[in-house]
DSSP file (Angstrom, degrees, kcal/mol; ACC not computed):
  #  RESIDUE AA STRUCTURE BP1 BP2  ACC     N-H-->O    O-->H-N    N-H-->O    O-->H-N    TCO  KAPPA ALPHA  PHI   PSI    X-CA   Y-CA   Z-CA
    1    1 A M              0   0    0      0, 0.0     2,-0.3     0, 0.0     0, 0.0   0.000 360.0 360.0 360.0 135.7  119.8  178.0  147.9
    2    2 A T        -     0   0    0      1,-0.0     0, 0.0     0, 0.0     0, 0.0  -0.610 360.0-128.6 -84.9 137.3  117.5  175.8  145.8
    3    3 A Q        -     0   0    0     -2,-0.3    -1,-0.0     1,-0.1     0, 0.0  -0.588  27.5-111.3 -79.4 142.9  118.8  172.5  144.4
    4    4 A P        -     0   0    0      0, 0.0     3,-0.1     0, 0.0    -1,-0.1  -0.404  44.8 -91.6 -67.4 153.4  118.4  171.9  140.7
    5    5 A P        -     0   0    0      0, 0.0     0, 0.0     0, 0.0     0, 0.0  -0.330  51.4 -95.1 -64.0 149.5  115.9  169.3  139.8
    6    6 A P        -     0   0    0      0, 0.0     3,-0.1     0, 0.0    -3,-0.0  -0.299  44.8 -98.6 -63.9 149.9  117.4  165.8  139.5
    7    7 A A        -     0   0    0      1,-0.1   164,-0.0    -3,-0.1     2,-0.0  -0.404  47.5-100.6 -64.6 143.9  118.3  164.7  136.0
    8    8 A P        -     0   0    0      0, 0.0    -1,-0.1     0, 0.0   163,-0.0  -0.350  38.5-110.8 -66.2 148.1  115.6  162.5  134.5
    9    9 A S     >  -     0   0    0      1,-0.1     4,-2.7    -3,-0.1     5,-0.2  -0.311  29.1-107.3 -70.1 162.7  116.3  158.8  134.6
   10   10 A A  H  > S+     0   0    0    157,-0.3     4,-2.4     1,-0.2     5,-0.2   0.884 121.1  53.0 -58.9 -37.7  117.0  157.0  131.3
   11   11 A L  H  > S+     0   0    0      2,-0.2     4,-2.6     1,-0.2    -1,-0.2   0.939 111.0  43.5 -64.8 -47.6  113.6  155.4  131.5
   12   12 A S  H  > S+     0   0    0      1,-0.2     4,-1.5     2,-0.2    -2,-0.2   0.876 114.1  51.7 -68.6 -34.9  111.7  158.7  132.0
   13   13 A A  H  < S+     0   0    0     -4,-2.7     4,-0.5     2,-0.2    -1,-0.2   0.915 111.5  47.2 -64.7 -41.8  113.8  160.4  129.3
   14   14 A L  H >< S+     0   0    0     -4,-2.4     3,-1.2    -5,-0.2    -2,-0.2   0.923 111.0  51.3 -63.8 -44.2  113.0  157.5  126.9
   15   15 A A  H 3< S+     0   0    0     -4,-2.6    -1,-0.2     1,-0.3    -2,-0.2   0.799 111.1  49.1 -63.8 -28.5  109.3  157.7  127.8
   16   16 A A  T 3< S+     0   0    0     -4,-1.5    -1,-0.3    -5,-0.2    -2,-0.2   0.483  84.8 118.5 -89.9  -3.3  109.2  161.4  127.1
   17   17 A T  S <  S-     0   0    0     -3,-1.2    -3,-0.0    -4,-0.5    -4,-0.0  -0.353  74.7-100.9 -66.0 141.0  111.0  161.1  123.8
   18   18 A G     >  -     0   0    0      1,-0.1     4,-2.9     4,-0.1     5,-0.3  -0.230  35.4-107.0 -60.2 153.1  109.0  162.3  120.8
   19   19 A A  H  > S+     0   0    0      1,-0.2     4,-2.4     2,-0.2     5,-0.2   0.873 114.9  46.9 -54.5 -48.7  107.3  159.7  118.6
   20   20 A P  H  > S+     0   0    0      0, 0.0     4,-1.7     0, 0.0    -1,-0.2   0.925 116.8  43.8 -63.8 -41.4  109.6  159.8  115.6
   21   21 A E  H  > S+     0   0    0      2,-0.2     4,-2.3     1,-0.2    -2,-0.2   0.905 113.0  51.6 -68.5 -40.8  112.8  159.7  117.6
   22   22 A L  H  X S+     0   0    0     -4,-2.9     4,-2.9     1,-0.2     5,-0.2   0.906 106.7  54.9 -62.0 -40.8  111.4  157.0  119.9
   23   23 A R  H  X S+     0   0    0     -4,-2.4     4,-2.3    -5,-0.3    -1,-0.2   0.924 109.2  47.3 -57.6 -45.3  110.5  154.9  116.9
   24   24 A E  H  X S+     0   0    0     -4,-1.7     4,-1.0     2,-0.2    -1,-0.2   0.900 112.2  49.5 -64.5 -41.2  114.1  155.1  115.6
   25   25 A I  H >X S+     0   0    0     -4,-2.3     4,-0.9     1,-0.2     3,-0.6   0.935 113.1  46.5 -62.4 -46.2  115.5  154.2  119.1
   26   26 A L  H >X S+     0   0    0     -4,-2.9     4,-2.6     1,-0.2     3,-0.5   0.854 106.4  58.1 -67.4 -34.4  113.2  151.2  119.3
   27   27 A L  H 3< S+     0   0    0     -4,-2.3    -1,-0.2     1,-0.2    -2,-0.2   0.747 100.8  57.8 -67.9 -21.4  114.0  150.1  115.8
   28   28 A E  H << S+     0   0    0     -4,-1.0    -1,-0.2    -3,-0.6    -2,-0.2   0.794 109.3  45.3 -73.2 -28.5  117.7  149.9  116.9
   29   29 A V  H << S+     0   0    0     -4,-0.9     2,-0.3    -3,-0.5    -2,-0.2   0.923 137.0   1.7 -75.3 -47.8  116.6  147.5  119.6
   30   30 A C     <  -     0   0    0     -4,-2.6    -1,-0.3     2,-0.1     6,-0.2  -0.977  64.1-143.6-146.6 125.8  114.4  145.4  117.3
   31   31 A S        +     0   0    0     39,-0.5    -4,-0.1    -2,-0.3     3,-0.1   0.307  68.3 109.1 -79.8  11.5  114.0  146.1  113.5
   32   32 A S     >  -     0   0    0     -6,-0.2     4,-2.5     1,-0.2     5,-0.2  -0.791  56.6-157.3 -86.7 116.6  110.3  145.1  113.5
   33   33 A P  H  > S+     0   0    0      0, 0.0     4,-2.5     0, 0.0     5,-0.2   0.863  94.9  55.0 -59.5 -34.6  108.2  148.2  112.9
   34   34 A A  H  > S+     0   0    0      2,-0.2     4,-2.2     1,-0.2     5,-0.2   0.913 108.9  47.1 -65.2 -41.4  105.2  146.4  114.5
   35   35 A W  H  > S+     0   0    0      2,-0.2     4,-2.6     1,-0.2     5,-0.3   0.948 112.6  49.3 -63.1 -48.0  107.2  145.6  117.6
   36   36 A A  H  X S+     0   0    0     -4,-2.5     4,-2.5     1,-0.2    -2,-0.2   0.903 112.0  48.7 -59.6 -42.2  108.5  149.2  117.8
   37   37 A A  H  X S+     0   0    0     -4,-2.5     4,-2.2     2,-0.2    -1,-0.2   0.910 112.0  48.6 -65.0 -42.2  104.9  150.6  117.4
   38   38 A A  H  X S+     0   0    0     -4,-2.2     4,-0.7     2,-0.2    -2,-0.2   0.911 113.5  46.0 -66.0 -42.4  103.5  148.3  120.1
   39   39 A V  H >< S+     0   0    0     -4,-2.6     3,-1.0     1,-0.2    -2,-0.2   0.928 113.4  49.4 -66.8 -43.9  106.3  149.1  122.6
   40   40 A A  H >< S+     0   0    0     -4,-2.5     3,-1.5    -5,-0.3    -2,-0.2   0.894 107.2  55.5 -61.1 -39.3  105.9  152.9  122.0
   41   41 A A  H 3< S+     0   0    0     -4,-2.2    -1,-0.3     1,-0.3    -2,-0.2   0.666  96.0  67.4 -68.6 -15.5  102.1  152.6  122.4
   42   42 A S  T << S+     0   0    0     -3,-1.0    -1,-0.3    -4,-0.7    -2,-0.2   0.469  87.3 159.2 -85.4  -0.5  102.6  151.1  125.8
   43   43 A R    <   +     0   0    0     -3,-1.5     2,-0.1    -4,-0.2    -3,-0.0  -0.233  34.2  56.9 -63.2 157.6  104.1  154.3  127.3
   44   44 A P        -     0   0    0      0, 0.0     2,-0.5     0, 0.0   -32,-0.1   0.647  66.9-162.6 -79.4 156.0  104.5  155.6  129.9
   45   45 A W        -     0   0    0    -34,-0.2   -30,-0.1     1,-0.1    -2,-0.1  -0.913   9.9-159.6-104.8 126.0  106.5  153.0  131.7
   46   46 A R  S    S-     0   0    0     -2,-0.5     2,-0.3     1,-0.1    -1,-0.1   0.828  73.1  -8.9 -72.8 -31.5  106.6  153.3  135.4
   47   47 A D  S  > S-     0   0    0      1,-0.1     4,-1.6   -36,-0.1     3,-0.4  -0.937  80.3 -85.6-156.8 174.9  109.8  151.2  135.7
   48   48 A R  H  > S+     0   0    0     -2,-0.3     4,-2.7     1,-0.2     5,-0.2   0.897 122.1  57.3 -54.6 -44.9  112.2  148.9  133.9
   49   49 A E  H  > S+     0   0    0      1,-0.2     4,-2.3     2,-0.2    -1,-0.2   0.871 103.7  52.7 -59.8 -37.7  110.0  145.9  134.5
   50   50 A E  H  > S+     0   0    0     -3,-0.4     4,-1.9     2,-0.2    -1,-0.2   0.886 110.3  47.5 -66.6 -37.8  107.0  147.5  132.8
   51   51 A L  H  X S+     0   0    0     -4,-1.6     4,-2.0     2,-0.2    -2,-0.2   0.906 112.4  49.2 -68.1 -41.5  109.1  148.3  129.7
   52   52 A L  H  X S+     0   0    0     -4,-2.7     4,-2.1     1,-0.2    -2,-0.2   0.850 109.6  52.3 -66.5 -33.2  110.4  144.7  129.6
   53   53 A T  H  X S+     0   0    0     -4,-2.3     4,-2.6    -5,-0.2    -1,-0.2   0.886 107.1  52.3 -67.1 -38.9  106.8  143.5  130.0
   54   54 A A  H  X S+     0   0    0     -4,-1.9     4,-2.6     2,-0.2    -2,-0.2   0.892 107.8  52.7 -62.7 -38.9  105.9  145.7  127.0
   55   55 A N  H  X S+     0   0    0     -4,-2.0     4,-2.7     2,-0.2    -2,-0.2   0.945 110.9  46.4 -58.1 -49.7  108.7  144.0  125.1
   56   56 A A  H  X S+     0   0    0     -4,-2.1     4,-2.3     2,-0.2    -2,-0.2   0.903 113.5  47.9 -63.1 -42.6  107.4  140.5  125.9
   57   57 A K  H  X S+     0   0    0     -4,-2.6     4,-1.2     2,-0.2    -1,-0.2   0.933 113.8  46.6 -65.0 -45.8  103.8  141.4  125.0
   58   58 A A  H  < S+     0   0    0     -4,-2.6     4,-0.4     1,-0.2     3,-0.3   0.906 112.7  50.2 -63.6 -41.2  104.8  143.0  121.7
   59   59 A M  H >< S+     0   0    0     -4,-2.7     3,-1.3     1,-0.2    -1,-0.2   0.907 107.5  53.8 -63.9 -41.7  107.1  140.0  120.9
   60   60 A A  H 3< S+     0   0    0     -4,-2.3    -1,-0.2     1,-0.2    -2,-0.2   0.783 108.8  50.4 -63.4 -27.1  104.3  137.6  121.6
   61   61 A E  T 3< S+     0   0    0     -4,-1.2    -1,-0.2    -3,-0.3    -2,-0.2   0.452  81.0 120.3 -93.8  -0.7  101.9  139.4  119.2
   62   62 A L    <   -     0   0    0     -3,-1.3     2,-0.1    -4,-0.4    90,-0.0  -0.419  56.5-136.8 -68.6 136.7  104.3  139.5  116.2
   63   63 A S     >  -     0   0    0     -2,-0.1     4,-2.4     1,-0.1     5,-0.2  -0.248  33.1 -95.3 -77.1 174.8  103.1  137.8  113.0
   64   64 A A  H  > S+     0   0    0      1,-0.2     4,-1.9     2,-0.2     5,-0.1   0.900 129.1  49.5 -60.0 -40.9  105.3  135.6  110.9
   65   65 A D  H  > S+     0   0    0      2,-0.2     4,-2.1     1,-0.2    -1,-0.2   0.899 109.4  51.4 -65.3 -40.0  106.1  138.7  108.7
   66   66 A D  H  > S+     0   0    0      1,-0.2     4,-2.2     2,-0.2    -2,-0.2   0.886 107.5  53.0 -64.4 -38.3  106.8  140.8  111.7
   67   67 A L  H  X S+     0   0    0     -4,-2.4     4,-2.5     2,-0.2    -1,-0.2   0.905 107.1  52.1 -62.3 -40.9  109.3  138.1  113.0
   68   68 A R  H  X S+     0   0    0     -4,-1.9     4,-1.9     1,-0.2    -2,-0.2   0.909 108.4  51.2 -61.2 -41.0  111.0  138.2  109.6
   69   69 A D  H  X S+     0   0    0     -4,-2.1     4,-0.5     1,-0.2    -2,-0.2   0.915 110.8  48.9 -60.0 -42.1  111.3  142.0  109.9
   70   70 A A  H >< S+     0   0    0     -4,-2.2     3,-0.8     1,-0.2   -39,-0.5   0.891 111.7  48.1 -66.0 -39.6  112.8  141.5  113.4
   71   71 A M  H >< S+     0   0    0     -4,-2.5     3,-2.2     1,-0.2    -1,-0.2   0.807  97.0  71.8 -70.7 -28.7  115.3  138.9  112.1
   72   72 A A  H 3< S+     0   0    0     -4,-1.9    -1,-0.2     1,-0.3    -2,-0.2   0.742  90.5  60.9 -61.2 -22.3  116.4  141.1  109.2
   73   73 A G  T << S+     0   0    0     -3,-0.8     2,-0.4    -4,-0.5    -1,-0.3   0.385  91.2  88.2 -84.7   4.8  118.2  143.4  111.7
   74   74 A H  S <  S-     0   0    0     -3,-2.2    45,-0.1     6,-0.0     2,-0.1  -0.861  72.8-127.6-113.7 139.6  120.5  140.7  112.8
   75   75 A A        -     0   0    0     -2,-0.4     2,-0.1     1,-0.1     3,-0.1  -0.394  39.3 -91.4 -74.2 154.9  123.9  139.6  111.4
   76   76 A R    >   -     0   0    0      3,-0.4     3,-2.3     1,-0.1    -1,-0.1  -0.460  52.1 -99.2 -62.9 135.7  124.6  136.0  110.5
   77   77 A I  T 3  S+     0   0    0     43,-0.5    32,-0.1     1,-0.3    -1,-0.1  -0.394 112.4  26.4 -60.7 130.9  126.1  134.2  113.5
   78   78 A G  T 3  S+     0   0    0     -2,-0.1    -1,-0.3    -3,-0.1    28,-0.1   0.250 114.7  69.4  97.7 -11.2  129.9  134.1  113.0
   79   79 A T    <   -     0   0    0     -3,-2.3    -3,-0.4     8,-0.0     9,-0.1  -0.587  69.4-165.3-138.8  75.1  129.9  137.2  110.8
   80   80 A P        -     0   0    0      0, 0.0     8,-0.1     0, 0.0    -3,-0.0  -0.229  39.9 -92.1 -56.4 149.4  129.2  140.3  112.9
   81   81 A K    >   -     0   0    0      3,-0.1     3,-2.1     1,-0.1     7,-0.3  -0.503  48.2-112.7 -65.0 121.8  128.3  143.4  110.8
   82   82 A P  T 3  S+     0   0    0      0, 0.0    -1,-0.1     0, 0.0     3,-0.1  -0.319  98.8  10.0 -58.3 133.3  131.6  145.3  110.3
   83   83 A G  T 3  S+     0   0    0      1,-0.2     2,-0.9     2,-0.1     3,-0.1   0.403  95.4 120.7  79.4  -3.6  131.6  148.6  112.1
   84   84 A D    <>  -     0   0    0     -3,-2.1     4,-2.7     1,-0.2     5,-0.2  -0.822  46.3-166.0 -96.6 103.4  128.4  147.8  114.0
   85   85 A A  H  > S+     0   0    0     -2,-0.9     4,-2.5     1,-0.2     5,-0.2   0.850  86.3  51.7 -59.6 -37.5  129.4  148.0  117.7
   86   86 A V  H  > S+     0   0    0      2,-0.2     4,-3.0     1,-0.2     5,-0.2   0.954 112.0  45.7 -64.8 -49.7  126.2  146.2  118.8
   87   87 A S  H  > S+     0   0    0      1,-0.2     4,-1.8     2,-0.2    -2,-0.2   0.913 115.2  47.6 -59.1 -44.6  126.7  143.3  116.4
   88   88 A E  H  < S+     0   0    0     -4,-2.7    -1,-0.2    -7,-0.3    -2,-0.2   0.883 113.9  46.9 -66.8 -38.2  130.4  143.0  117.3
   89   89 A R  H >< S+     0   0    0     -4,-2.5     3,-1.4    -5,-0.2    -2,-0.2   0.926 112.7  48.9 -68.4 -44.7  129.7  143.1  121.1
   90   90 A E  H 3< S+     0   0    0     -4,-3.0     3,-0.3     1,-0.3    37,-0.3   0.823 117.0  42.2 -66.2 -30.2  126.8  140.6  120.9
   91   91 A Q  T >< S+     0   0    0     -4,-1.8     3,-2.2    -5,-0.2     4,-0.3  -0.006  72.5 126.1-105.3  29.5  129.0  138.2  118.8
   92   92 A A  G X   +     0   0    0     -3,-1.4     3,-1.5     1,-0.3    -1,-0.2   0.764  60.7  75.3 -57.8 -24.3  132.2  138.7  120.8
   93   93 A G  G 3  S+     0   0    0     -3,-0.3    36,-1.4    31,-0.3    -1,-0.3   0.597  90.4  55.5 -66.3 -10.7  132.3  134.9  121.2
   94   94 A V  G X  S+     0   0    0     -3,-2.2     3,-1.3    34,-0.2    -1,-0.3   0.539  80.5 112.2 -98.0  -7.5  133.5  134.5  117.6
   95   95 A R  T <  S-     0   0    0     -3,-1.5    34,-0.1    -4,-0.3    -3,-0.0  -0.455  91.2  -1.5 -67.4 132.0  136.5  136.7  118.0
   96   96 A G  T 3  S+     0   0    0      1,-0.2    -1,-0.3    -2,-0.2     2,-0.1   0.582  94.4 148.3  70.0  10.1  139.8  134.9  117.8
   97   97 A V    <   -     0   0    0     -3,-1.3    -1,-0.2     1,-0.1     5,-0.1  -0.392  61.9 -81.7 -76.8 156.1  138.2  131.5  117.4
   98   98 A D    >>  -     0   0    0      1,-0.2     4,-1.4    -2,-0.1     3,-1.4  -0.320  38.2-128.1 -54.7 130.7  139.8  128.8  115.3
   99   99 A P  H 3> S+     0   0    0      0, 0.0     4,-2.3     0, 0.0    -1,-0.2   0.779 107.2  63.6 -55.7 -27.7  139.0  129.4  111.6
  100  100 A S  H 3> S+     0   0    0      2,-0.2     4,-2.2     1,-0.2     5,-0.1   0.864 100.8  51.3 -66.3 -33.4  137.7  125.9  111.2
  101  101 A V  H <> S+     0   0    0     -3,-1.4     4,-2.6     2,-0.2    -1,-0.2   0.907 109.4  49.9 -67.9 -41.1  134.9  126.6  113.7
  102  102 A L  H  X S+     0   0    0     -4,-1.4     4,-2.5     2,-0.2    -2,-0.2   0.890 109.4  51.9 -63.5 -38.1  134.0  129.7  111.7
  103  103 A D  H  X S+     0   0    0     -4,-2.3     4,-2.4     2,-0.2    -2,-0.2   0.915 110.0  48.7 -62.2 -42.8  134.0  127.5  108.6
  104  104 A E  H  X S+     0   0    0     -4,-2.2     4,-2.9     2,-0.2     5,-0.2   0.900 110.4  51.4 -63.5 -40.5  131.7  125.0  110.3
  105  105 A L  H  X S+     0   0    0     -4,-2.6     4,-3.0     2,-0.2    -2,-0.2   0.922 109.8  49.7 -61.6 -43.8  129.4  127.9  111.4
  106  106 A R  H  X S+     0   0    0     -4,-2.5     4,-2.3     2,-0.2    -2,-0.2   0.926 113.5  45.8 -61.1 -45.0  129.2  129.2  107.8
  107  107 A T  H  X S+     0   0    0     -4,-2.4     4,-2.0     2,-0.2    -2,-0.2   0.931 115.6  45.3 -64.4 -46.5  128.3  125.7  106.5
  108  108 A A  H  X S+     0   0    0     -4,-2.9     4,-2.5     1,-0.2    -2,-0.2   0.887 112.1  52.8 -66.0 -38.6  125.7  125.1  109.2
  109  109 A N  H  X S+     0   0    0     -4,-3.0     4,-3.1    -5,-0.2     5,-0.2   0.924 107.9  51.2 -60.1 -44.8  124.3  128.6  108.8
  110  110 A A  H  X S+     0   0    0     -4,-2.3     4,-2.2     1,-0.2    -2,-0.2   0.909 111.7  46.5 -61.1 -43.1  123.9  128.0  105.0
  111  111 A A  H  X S+     0   0    0     -4,-2.0     4,-2.0     2,-0.2    -1,-0.2   0.919 113.9  48.7 -64.7 -43.3  122.0  124.7  105.6
  112  112 A Y  H  X S+     0   0    0     -4,-2.5     4,-3.2     1,-0.2     5,-0.4   0.938 111.9  48.4 -61.0 -48.2  119.8  126.4  108.3
  113  113 A E  H  X S+     0   0    0     -4,-3.1     4,-2.3     1,-0.2    -1,-0.2   0.874 110.1  52.1 -62.7 -37.5  119.0  129.3  106.0
  114  114 A A  H  < S+     0   0    0     -4,-2.2    -1,-0.2    -5,-0.2    -2,-0.2   0.889 116.1  41.3 -64.7 -37.9  118.2  126.9  103.1
  115  115 A K  H  < S+     0   0    0     -4,-2.0    -2,-0.2    -5,-0.2    -1,-0.2   0.926 129.7  24.2 -74.7 -46.2  115.8  125.0  105.3
  116  116 A F  H  < S-     0   0    0     -4,-3.2    -3,-0.2     2,-0.3    -2,-0.2   0.643  94.6-126.6-101.7 -16.7  114.1  127.9  107.2
  117  117 A G  S  < S+     0   0    0     -4,-2.3     2,-0.3    -5,-0.4    -4,-0.2   0.655  79.7  68.3  81.4  14.7  114.5  130.8  104.8
  118  118 A H  S    S-     0   0    0     -6,-0.3    -2,-0.3    -5,-0.1    -1,-0.2  -0.971  90.8 -75.7-155.6 167.4  116.1  133.1  107.4
  119  119 A V        -     0   0    0     -2,-0.3     2,-0.5     1,-0.1   -43,-0.1  -0.266  52.3-101.6 -64.2 152.5  119.3  133.6  109.4
  120  120 A F        -     0   0    0    -43,-0.1     2,-0.5   -11,-0.0   -43,-0.5  -0.673  44.5-157.9 -72.3 122.2  119.9  131.4  112.4
  121  121 A L        +     0   0    0     -2,-0.5     2,-0.3   -45,-0.1    33,-0.1  -0.922  24.0 151.9-114.5 126.1  119.0  133.7  115.3
  122  122 A I        -     0   0    0     -2,-0.5     2,-1.3    32,-0.1     3,-0.1  -0.991  55.2-103.4-146.2 147.8  120.3  133.1  118.8
  123  123 A C        -     0   0    0     -2,-0.3    32,-0.1     1,-0.2    -2,-0.0  -0.637  42.8-177.6 -71.7 100.7  121.0  135.4  121.8
  124  124 A A    >   +     0   0    0     -2,-1.3     3,-2.6     2,-0.1   -31,-0.3   0.603  36.8 121.8 -82.5 -13.3  124.8  135.3  121.3
  125  125 A T  T 3  S+     0   0    0      1,-0.3   -35,-0.1    -3,-0.1     3,-0.1  -0.310  89.1   1.9 -57.2 122.7  125.7  137.5  124.3
  126  126 A G  T 3  S+     0   0    0      1,-0.3     2,-0.3   -36,-0.1    -1,-0.3   0.475 105.4 121.7  80.6   2.2  128.0  135.4  126.5
  127  127 A R    <   -     0   0    0     -3,-2.6    -1,-0.3   -37,-0.3   -34,-0.3  -0.732  56.7-131.7-100.1 147.9  128.1  132.4  124.2
  128  128 A T     >  -     0   0    0     -2,-0.3     4,-2.4    -3,-0.1     5,-0.2  -0.494  27.0-111.0 -86.3 163.9  131.1  130.9  122.6
  129  129 A A  H  > S+     0   0    0    -36,-1.4     4,-2.5     1,-0.2     5,-0.2   0.912 121.4  51.6 -60.1 -42.7  131.4  130.1  118.9
  130  130 A D  H  > S+     0   0    0      1,-0.2     4,-2.4   -37,-0.2    -1,-0.2   0.896 109.5  50.2 -61.6 -39.9  131.3  126.4  119.8
  131  131 A G  H  > S+     0   0    0      2,-0.2     4,-2.2     1,-0.2    -1,-0.2   0.891 111.0  47.9 -65.5 -40.4  128.2  126.9  121.9
  132  132 A M  H  X S+     0   0    0     -4,-2.4     4,-2.4     2,-0.2    -2,-0.2   0.899 111.5  50.8 -67.5 -39.5  126.4  128.7  119.1
  133  133 A L  H  X S+     0   0    0     -4,-2.5     4,-2.4     2,-0.2    -2,-0.2   0.915 110.1  49.8 -63.4 -42.7  127.4  126.0  116.6
  134  134 A A  H  X S+     0   0    0     -4,-2.4     4,-2.2     1,-0.2    -2,-0.2   0.911 111.4  48.8 -62.2 -42.1  126.1  123.3  119.0
  135  135 A A  H  X S+     0   0    0     -4,-2.2     4,-2.4     2,-0.2    -2,-0.2   0.898 109.6  52.4 -65.0 -40.1  122.8  125.2  119.4
  136  136 A L  H  X S+     0   0    0     -4,-2.4     4,-1.6     1,-0.2    -2,-0.2   0.940 111.9  45.4 -60.3 -47.1  122.5  125.6  115.6
  137  137 A R  H  < S+     0   0    0     -4,-2.4    -1,-0.2     1,-0.2    -2,-0.2   0.870 112.4  52.1 -64.9 -36.5  122.9  121.9  115.1
  138  138 A E  H  < S+     0   0    0     -4,-2.2    -1,-0.2     1,-0.2    -2,-0.2   0.875 114.5  41.8 -67.2 -37.5  120.5  121.1  118.0
  139  139 A R  H >< S+     0   0    0     -4,-2.4     3,-2.0     1,-0.2    -1,-0.2   0.683  91.2  86.7 -85.1 -18.1  117.8  123.4  116.5
  140  140 A Y  T 3< S+     0   0    0     -4,-1.6    -1,-0.2     1,-0.3    -2,-0.1   0.852  84.5  55.9 -53.8 -40.0  118.3  122.3  112.8
  141  141 A P  T 3  S+     0   0    0      0, 0.0    -1,-0.3     0, 0.0    -2,-0.1   0.661  84.7 113.0 -69.6 -11.9  115.9  119.3  113.1
  142  142 A N  S <  S-     0   0    0     -3,-2.0     2,-0.2    -4,-0.1    -3,-0.0  -0.128  70.8-119.0 -54.7 152.8  113.0  121.6  114.4
  143  143 A D     >  -     0   0    0      1,-0.1     4,-2.6   -27,-0.0     5,-0.2  -0.484  35.2 -97.8 -84.3 169.9  110.0  122.1  112.1
  144  144 A A  H  > S+     0   0    0      1,-0.2     4,-2.3     2,-0.2     5,-0.1   0.871 121.8  49.4 -59.3 -41.1  109.2  125.6  110.9
  145  145 A A  H  > S+     0   0    0      2,-0.2     4,-1.7     1,-0.2    -1,-0.2   0.927 112.9  45.9 -66.9 -44.5  106.6  126.3  113.6
  146  146 A A  H  > S+     0   0    0      1,-0.2     4,-1.9     2,-0.2    -2,-0.2   0.908 113.7  49.7 -64.4 -40.8  108.8  125.1  116.5
  147  147 A E  H  X S+     0   0    0     -4,-2.6     4,-2.9     1,-0.2    -1,-0.2   0.888 105.9  56.3 -66.8 -37.7  111.7  127.1  115.2
  148  148 A A  H  X S+     0   0    0     -4,-2.3     4,-2.2    -5,-0.2    -1,-0.2   0.900 109.4  46.5 -60.0 -40.2  109.6  130.2  114.8
  149  149 A E  H  X S+     0   0    0     -4,-1.7     4,-1.9     2,-0.2    -1,-0.2   0.855 111.2  51.3 -71.6 -33.8  108.7  130.0  118.5
  150  150 A T  H  X S+     0   0    0     -4,-1.9     4,-2.3     2,-0.2    -2,-0.2   0.926 110.5  49.2 -65.1 -43.6  112.4  129.4  119.4
  151  151 A V  H  X S+     0   0    0     -4,-2.9     4,-2.9     1,-0.2     5,-0.2   0.912 107.9  54.4 -60.4 -43.3  113.4  132.5  117.4
  152  152 A R  H  X S+     0   0    0     -4,-2.2     4,-2.1     1,-0.2    -1,-0.2   0.914 109.5  47.9 -57.3 -43.6  110.7  134.5  119.1
  153  153 A G  H  X S+     0   0    0     -4,-1.9     4,-1.8     2,-0.2    -1,-0.2   0.885 111.6  49.3 -65.1 -39.6  112.2  133.5  122.5
  154  154 A E  H  X S+     0   0    0     -4,-2.3     4,-2.6     2,-0.2    -2,-0.2   0.905 110.5  50.5 -66.9 -41.1  115.7  134.4  121.4
  155  155 A L  H  X S+     0   0    0     -4,-2.9     4,-3.2     1,-0.2     5,-0.3   0.896 106.8  55.3 -62.1 -39.6  114.5  137.8  120.1
  156  156 A L  H  X S+     0   0    0     -4,-2.1     4,-2.2    -5,-0.2    -1,-0.2   0.922 110.2  45.6 -58.9 -44.5  112.8  138.4  123.4
  157  157 A K  H  X S+     0   0    0     -4,-1.8     4,-2.3     2,-0.2    -2,-0.2   0.936 113.8  48.6 -64.2 -46.6  116.1  137.8  125.2
  158  158 A I  H  X S+     0   0    0     -4,-2.6     4,-2.7     1,-0.2    -2,-0.2   0.939 112.4  48.1 -59.7 -48.1  118.1  140.0  122.8
  159  159 A N  H  X S+     0   0    0     -4,-3.2     4,-3.0     1,-0.2     5,-0.2   0.901 109.8  53.2 -60.4 -40.8  115.6  142.8  123.1
  160  160 A G  H  X S+     0   0    0     -4,-2.2     4,-2.3    -5,-0.3    -1,-0.2   0.912 110.6  46.5 -61.1 -42.7  115.7  142.6  126.9
  161  161 A I  H  X S+     0   0    0     -4,-2.3     4,-2.4     2,-0.2    -2,-0.2   0.931 114.2  47.8 -64.3 -45.2  119.5  142.9  126.9
  162  162 A R  H  X S+     0   0    0     -4,-2.7     4,-2.1     2,-0.2    -2,-0.2   0.890 111.6  49.9 -65.5 -39.3  119.4  145.8  124.5
  163  163 A I  H  X S+     0   0    0     -4,-3.0     4,-2.5     2,-0.2    -1,-0.2   0.933 111.1  49.7 -63.4 -45.3  116.7  147.6  126.5
  164  164 A S  H  X S+     0   0    0     -4,-2.3     4,-1.9    -5,-0.2    -2,-0.2   0.903 110.6  49.7 -62.0 -40.7  118.6  147.1  129.7
  165  165 A Q  H  X S+     0   0    0     -4,-2.4     4,-0.9     2,-0.2    -1,-0.2   0.890 110.1  51.4 -64.5 -38.1  121.8  148.5  128.0
  166  166 A L  H  < S+     0   0    0     -4,-2.1     3,-0.4     1,-0.2    -2,-0.2   0.915 113.7  43.7 -63.0 -43.2  119.8  151.5  126.8
  167  167 A L  H  < S+     0   0    0     -4,-2.5  -157,-0.3     1,-0.2    -1,-0.2   0.774 115.5  48.6 -74.2 -25.8  118.5  152.1  130.3
  168  168 A D  H  < S+     0   0    0     -4,-1.9    -1,-0.2    -5,-0.2    -2,-0.2   0.515  83.9 114.3 -92.6  -5.5  121.9  151.6  131.9
  169  169 A A  S  < S-     0   0    0     -4,-0.9  -159,-0.1    -3,-0.4    -3,-0.0  -0.373  80.6 -97.3 -66.4 142.8  123.8  153.8  129.5
  170  170 A P              0   0    0      0, 0.0    -1,-0.1     0, 0.0    -2,-0.1  -0.324 360.0 360.0 -59.8 141.2  125.3  156.9  131.1
  171  171 A Q              0   0    0     -3,-0.1    -2,-0.1  -164,-0.0    -3,-0.0   0.453 360.0 360.0 -81.1 360.0  123.1  160.0  130.6
C-alpha cells in the first residue's frame, strides 16, 4: 500500500502561496508594502533561516516612509488594539498592571509621539509595562536618526517573532 505524500511544511506552503494571498499574509506580519514585496520577491525560501534573512534584508532597505508604513500597523504601547489577538498577545505585559503605570505610559507615549511624530515602537513580547516604560524614557533623548535605527531594529525583532509564529502554527 502506498503512503500518501507528507503534508507540506508551513514554510513550503507559504512559499507556494499565490502572490495576492502571500502579500496579505506578509502585511499581517509587517504593514509596510515595500517590506512585504521584498520578502515575497525573495521566494523560494529553503528554510526558516532564509526567510528570516529575507526579513532582515527587507527591513534594512526600508526608507523613512516605508518605516512609517511599518509603524502604522502597531498599537500604542499600553493600549493594545481591542479584539486584535496579536496586539493583545504582544502587549500581554500591560494586562492587570497598576493604572498609574498605564497613566505614565500614556503620558510618556504622548511626549514621544510629539517629539518623533510616530508611536513608540518596541518589541513588547515578554516585556513588563514597567520595562517598556523604562525603555521609552531611555530612548526619548535619542535624536531622530538614532531613534529611526532603533525602531528598525525593534521591527526586525517583531517581524522575526511573527514569522516564527506563522511557521510554527498548526497546519
